[in-house]
Every structure is written in structure tokens, then in C-alpha cells.
C-alpha positions in Angstrom: -0.1 0.0 0.1 1.5 3.4 -0.9 1.7 6.3 1.3 -1.5 8.1 -0.4 -3.7 5.0 0.0 -2.4 4.6 3.7 -3.3 8.4 4.4 -7.0 7.5 3.1 -7.3 4.5 5.0 -5.8 6.4 8.1 -8.4 9.1 7.7 -11.4 6.6 7.2 -10.6 5.1 10.2 -10.3 8.3 12.0 -13.8 9.3 10.7 -15.0 6.3 12.3 -13.8 7.0 15.9 -16.7 8.6 18.0 -14.9 8.9 21.5 -13.2 12.2 22.2 -10.5 10.8 24.5 -9.4 8.6 21.4 -9.3 11.6 19.5 -7.6 14.1 21.7 -4.9 11.3 22.4 -4.1 11.2 18.4 -4.2 14.8 18.1 -1.5 14.7 21.0 0.6 12.0 19.2 0.6 13.7 16.2 1.7 16.8 17.7 4.5 15.4 19.8 5.6 13.2 16.7 5.5 16.4 14.0 7.7 18.1 16.9 10.3 15.8 17.5 10.8 15.0 13.6 11.1 19.0 13.6 13.5 18.9 16.1 15.4 16.0 14.9 16.1 17.5 11.3 17.2 20.7 13.0 21.0 21.2 12.2 23.4 23.8 14.1 24.8 26.4 12.3 28.5 26.4 11.7 30.3 29.6 13.4 31.6 30.4 9.8 28.0 30.0 8.4 26.6 32.2 11.1 29.1 35.1 10.6 28.4 34.9 7.1 24.9 35.5 7.5 25.5 38.4 9.8 27.9 39.8 7.2 25.2 39.5 4.4 22.6 41.2 6.6 24.9 43.9 7.4 25.6 44.5 3.5 21.9 44.4 2.8 21.3 47.0 5.2 24.3 49.2 4.3 23.0 48.9 0.6 19.3 49.3 1.1 18.4 46.0 -0.1 15.7 45.5 3.1 12.0 46.0 3.1 10.1 47.6 5.9 7.4 45.4 8.0 4.8 47.8 6.7 5.7 47.5 3.3 6.4 43.7 3.1 2.4 43.4 5.0 1.4 45.8 1.9 3.0 43.2 -0.7 1.4 40.1 1.3 -2.1 41.8 1.3 -1.7 41.9 -2.5 -1.0 38.1 -2.9 -4.7 37.3 -1.9 
């Protein structure tokens, strides 16, 4: 069974659940596991990479390659 079929099967099984405690437990398990997977994939930045990014940010600021939060919000609102 491929991943898509397994997801459909899981959703169908979930829709048959009528016990709130089971649903809460499943929600908690899902959130916990997603958080664990996220943390497992975090990799610390090297000191060189950190310094390079700081230097790039300073260069961007000095050369006016930044956008204000207000301007960014206006741009985002136009996306919708």
C-alpha cells in the first residue's frame, strides 16, 4: 500500500472514531511526533555560516536591500 492509500485509509478509520478521548490522544501523538521530527532535522549552524549570514545582513542593510515590515505586509496583502 502506497503512502497516499495509507493516508486515505487512516482518515477513513479516524472518521469512524466517536470517542473524544481517542481523538485527543491522536491529536497529541501527531503534534508530539511532528515536533520530534522537526527537532531531529534541526542542524546547528557553523560559526562560519553564522558569521557569513551576519555579514550578508549588514551588507544588505548598508546597500538598502531591506524592506520594512509595513511594506512587506502591503505586498503580502496583494497576493490574495
